Each structure stands twice: as C-alpha cells, then as structure tokens.
C-alpha angles and dihedrals in degrees: 000000000000109000095177089089090068097051100088095044092047090048093051091047092050093051091049092048092048091050091050089049091055088047092246118153092241096188092049089048090051096048092045091053090047088051092051092047089053090048092054090045092056090052097047100038099074094054091042091051092048092048092049091049091051092049093049092047090053090048093046094046090053089240090123092047091049088047089049091051091045090051097038096100091048093047091046089053087054091044093241118136110246090223089070091062093111092052090052093057102037098042096074090050108038132016093194092047089050089048091052091050091046090052090051091049091050091045090049099043105018127258092258095052123102091254094043091053095044090052091050092051092045090053089053100043101047136062137224088252100185094049093045091049092047093051100043096038090042093051091048094045096242111153100178115059093186104173100358099092097046090046092048093049090052088052087051091052091047086052091053094048094043090050091053092047093048094050091049088046098050103029108020128247 
C-alpha cells in the first residue's frame, strides 16, 4: 500500500492540531498569511508581467536569436550552448522568467537533450542575483553594493559554465 498519499493531509492535520495546542487561531493565521501572500503578489506581478512581455518581445523579434548568434563563438569557447542565451540573461533578474525560458527550451529540444539538461542544471545552479541582493542588502540597510553585483554575476557565469560542463561530463554532449 502507498502511504505517501496520506503525507500531506497528515502534515496539515498535525500543524492544525499543534496550533490549537498552542492556543493559536489557526484559521485567522491561515487567512492572514494568505492576505500577506496576495499583497506580495500584487507588488511583484506588474514587474513580472513587464519582464515576461519584454522577454517574449525580444524572442519574437528575433533579437534573442541574433544575440545568440553574435555570442555563439564566446559561448562555444565557454562550452555553453548558444540556445541558452535567453536563460543566461534572464536568470539573474527573474527566477520565474528563467523558468519559463527553461520550459520553452525543454519543450523545443526535449528534456533529455543536451540543451534541455543544460538548461535544467543552469536553473538549479544559479541564483536570481538582483532579487537576492535587493532583499538581503535592503533588509540589512546597505545602500551601496560595491563589488557584490560583479562578484555575484561572475558566480552566475561560473554556475552556467559548471552546469554545461557537468551535463557534458555525466551525459555526454
């Protein structure tokens, strides 16, 4: 018998019973958390829609393909597939935008292709640099990032190169 189907309901029941045991109004806490989530969503959604629109416009206009062709020799020297150029530019800015591009790459080339696997590993081995810096530096009250952004972008480049190398090493390329 497969007991994994009971995991989520049991976890939810445990959290509810634990909250009741601590005399927390579980329903009020749930609705307050949902309200905070919606507030965050309304703040993020316009920029996300704008970013996704810009990415799709660049792709539809052929600018992303042209950029990929222009950077193909440099990307080839770094052993990065030129088809992933959109992912390289969007990932430091938007995780969800990069996920959409990664999904498109996997739909176009297949998840088991070299490009699909490289995109998947790139998504998991790099960070949304500008978002992370904004959140952490903003919460610490730091106004000047100094060398943090160039160092983080170099780390992203290292992540992209390592992803392509690891896929070639383990799956062939």
